[in-house]
C-alpha positions as CSV (number, residue, x, y, z in Angstrom):
1,M,15.6,-12.8,14.5
2,S,13.6,-9.6,14.5
3,H,15.1,-6.4,16.0
4,I,11.7,-5.7,17.6
5,N,10.9,-6.6,21.2
6,L,7.3,-7.8,21.4
7,A,7.1,-6.6,25.1
8,S,7.9,-3.0,24.0
9,L,5.0,-2.7,21.6
10,E,1.6,-1.1,22.4
11,V,-1.6,-1.1,20.5
12,G,-2.0,2.2,18.7
13,Q,1.8,2.7,18.4
14,S,2.9,4.1,15.0
15,I,5.4,2.0,13.0
16,G,6.0,4.8,10.5
17,T,4.9,6.7,7.4
18,V,6.2,6.5,3.9
19,E,5.3,8.4,0.7
20,F,5.4,7.0,-2.8
21,L,5.4,9.2,-6.0
22,L,3.6,7.3,-8.7
23,T,4.2,8.5,-12.2
24,R,3.0,7.4,-15.6
25,D,6.5,5.9,-16.0
26,S,5.9,3.9,-12.8
27,L,2.6,2.6,-14.2
28,V,4.2,1.5,-17.5
29,R,7.0,-0.3,-15.6
30,Y,4.5,-2.0,-13.4
31,A,2.5,-3.1,-16.4
32,G,5.6,-4.7,-17.9
33,A,6.4,-6.4,-14.6
34,S,2.9,-7.6,-13.9
35,G,1.6,-8.3,-17.4
36,D,-1.4,-6.0,-16.8
37,F,-1.4,-3.9,-19.9
38,N,-4.9,-2.5,-19.5
39,P,-4.7,0.9,-21.2
40,I,-6.7,2.6,-18.4
41,H,-3.4,2.5,-16.6
42,Y,-1.5,4.6,-19.1
43,R,-3.9,6.2,-21.7
44,D,-6.1,9.1,-20.8
45,D,-8.3,8.7,-23.9
46,V,-9.1,5.1,-23.0
47,A,-9.7,5.8,-19.3
48,L,-12.1,8.7,-20.2
49,S,-13.9,6.6,-22.8
50,V,-14.9,4.0,-20.2
51,G,-16.1,6.7,-17.7
52,L,-13.0,7.0,-15.5
53,P,-11.8,10.5,-14.5
54,G,-8.3,9.7,-15.8
55,V,-5.5,7.2,-15.7
56,L,-5.5,5.0,-12.6
57,A,-2.7,3.3,-10.8
58,H,-3.0,-0.5,-10.8
59,G,-4.7,-1.7,-7.7
60,M,-2.0,-4.3,-7.0
61,L,0.7,-1.6,-7.3
62,T,-1.1,0.4,-4.7
63,M,-1.5,-2.6,-2.5
64,G,2.1,-3.6,-2.9
65,A,3.3,-0.1,-2.1
66,A,1.1,0.1,1.0
67,V,2.7,-3.0,2.6
68,Q,6.2,-1.5,2.3
69,V,5.7,0.5,5.5
70,V,5.3,-2.9,7.3
71,V,8.3,-4.5,5.6
72,D,10.5,-1.5,6.4
73,W,9.4,-1.7,10.1
74,I,9.8,-5.5,10.5
75,G,13.0,-5.7,8.3
76,D,12.1,-8.9,6.6
77,P,9.3,-9.5,4.1
78,G,9.2,-13.1,5.0
79,R,7.8,-12.1,8.4
80,V,4.6,-10.9,6.8
81,I,2.4,-13.9,7.2
82,D,-0.9,-12.4,6.1
83,Y,-2.0,-9.3,4.2
84,G,-5.3,-8.0,2.9
85,V,-7.0,-4.9,1.8
86,R,-10.2,-3.6,0.3
87,F,-9.9,-1.1,-2.6
88,T,-12.1,1.9,-1.8
89,K,-11.0,4.7,-4.2
90,P,-8.7,4.8,-7.2
91,V,-5.4,6.6,-7.3
92,L,-5.5,9.0,-10.3
93,V,-2.0,9.5,-11.8
94,D,-1.7,12.9,-13.5
95,A,0.5,12.9,-16.6
96,V,2.6,15.8,-15.2
97,E,2.3,15.8,-11.4
98,G,2.0,12.0,-10.9
99,A,0.3,11.0,-7.6
100,V,1.6,10.9,-4.1
101,L,0.5,7.9,-2.1
102,V,0.9,8.4,1.7
103,V,1.1,5.2,3.7
104,S,1.2,4.8,7.5
105,G,0.9,1.9,9.9
106,K,0.1,1.4,13.5
107,I,-0.1,-1.6,15.8
108,G,-3.7,-2.8,15.8
109,E,-3.3,-6.0,17.9
110,I,-0.6,-7.9,19.7
111,D,-0.8,-11.7,20.3
112,A,2.0,-12.5,22.7
113,E,1.0,-16.2,22.6
114,T,1.8,-16.5,18.9
115,S,4.4,-13.7,18.8
116,T,2.4,-12.0,16.1
117,V,1.3,-8.4,15.5
118,R,-1.5,-7.0,13.4
119,V,-0.5,-3.8,11.7
120,D,-3.4,-1.5,10.5
121,I,-2.3,0.4,7.4
122,T,-3.7,3.7,6.1
123,A,-3.1,4.6,2.5
124,T,-4.2,8.0,1.2
125,F,-4.1,9.9,-2.1
126,A,-5.1,13.5,-2.1
127,E,-6.1,13.2,1.6
128,T,-8.6,10.4,0.7
129,A,-8.3,6.8,1.9
130,V,-7.8,4.5,-1.1
131,L,-7.6,1.2,0.8
132,G,-10.0,0.0,3.5
133,K,-9.4,-2.6,6.1
134,A,-5.7,-2.8,5.1
135,Q,-4.1,-5.1,7.6
136,A,-0.9,-7.1,7.7
137,R,0.0,-9.7,10.3
138,V,3.6,-10.2,11.1
139,R,5.6,-12.7,13.1
140,I,8.0,-11.0,15.6
């Protein structure tokens, strides 16, 4: 049972904010876990040779990190019944500084009949949105 009372929720209500520090080590570990060993995710020379400004975080790593704010709020990843995003900007991961991904969520829609809530997610890097139309639907 969810700890959240559907009747206490309001559209526009914040569910929280979380920050993720992505490092080159993070990217290598994600590559191993996902099987995505494209060198644009860990080698500057390769990224630059294909016209990128530098090493990029994996899109699916960014997407996975972004939904964490919803999972933390709802308390059970099994309650996330739908999730989608559009990738709008890459997350450049500096070799020394890394990259800080800031993710926040707010209630976008409440469906009392189905006991579901749509959470609108904002994910930014360097004060620029990196995901568009990022939304998760959860069962309360």
